[in-house]
N, C-alpha and C positions, 0 to 999 in steps of 0.2 A: 532575622531568621533564626530559628531555633536548631538544635540538634534533630528533633524529630521532624522538623519540615526539612532538613536537608537530606535525612534518611528517606523520607517520602519521595522527594524528587529522586533520589538515585533509585529507588524500587520501580519508580515510573518511567525513569530513562532506561531500566534494565527489561522493562516489559516492551517498550517501544523498540529496542534494538532486536527483538524477535519478530516483529511484525512485517511479514511478508505480503505477497499478493500474486494474483493469478487471473487469468482470463482465458475464455475460449470464443473462438469466432462463430458467427451464426453459421449452423450447419456442421460444427465442429472440425472442420479442416485444419484450424490453426490452433494450438494453445501455447500460453506464454506465462513462465513463473518469474516473479522478480523476488530479489531479497530484501531485507530489511533497509537497504540503501536505495532500493528502486533500480537496480542492476539487474538485467536479464540474466537468469541463470538457466533457463531451460526452455527450449522451443522445441514443441512437438508438432509434425505434421503429418497428417493422415495421408495413406497411400494414393487417394484420391487427387492430391495435389499437382499429380504429373498432368491431369487433363485440364488444370487451370494455366492461362496466359501468364507469362512470368511478371508483366505490370500488375495484373489483379493479384496475383500472390504477394507481391512486394507491399501493395498496398494493404492487403489484408493483414499481414505480419506487422507492420507498421501501425495499424490501427488496434491490433490485439495487444501488442506491447503498451502503447497508451492506455488502454481498457485495465490491463494488469498494473501498472503504475497507479492508476486511480482507484484500482480496488485495494492496493495499499493505503492509499491516503484515507479511503472511507475507514478501514478497519483501525488506522491510527486515530480516528476522530473517536471512533467506538469505544477503542482502548481508554482514551483520555477521559471520554463522559463517565464510562464504567469506573474507573480509578478514583474520579472525583466523587462519585455515587457511595463508594465503599470507605474511602480514606479521607475524602475532603480536601481541597486544595486552597491554598492560601488566597486571599482576595486579588483578583486579577490575573491570577496564573492560568485559569480556566480559558478565560477570553484570549490571553496571551497564545496559549498553545494552540487552540483551534484557529486563530489569526495566522499563527505561522504554517499550520497545515494547509488552510485555504490559498494561502500565497504560493504554494507549491502546484496548484491546480493550473 
């Protein structure tokens, strides 16, 4: 690996460290944001949730958390592909990175 390859991977790592995700439930009652590590950072609940039974609300929140995490994974895959198109990645690196993202699903 050359110094240029190392610099490229550091640049890509810095980009990936900033990729977050978000999702909203159908009907917009629940919105969740996750950080670059997939941790929930924000949960927003519409005032209408007071009319939703607790078990249904819990299910909706869990579902939207998963969707936000998956949104982050989709964005990671896009960043990796875009980076490869503009900078080029060493042989096998692109496949390895996409496989790593897929394993998180």
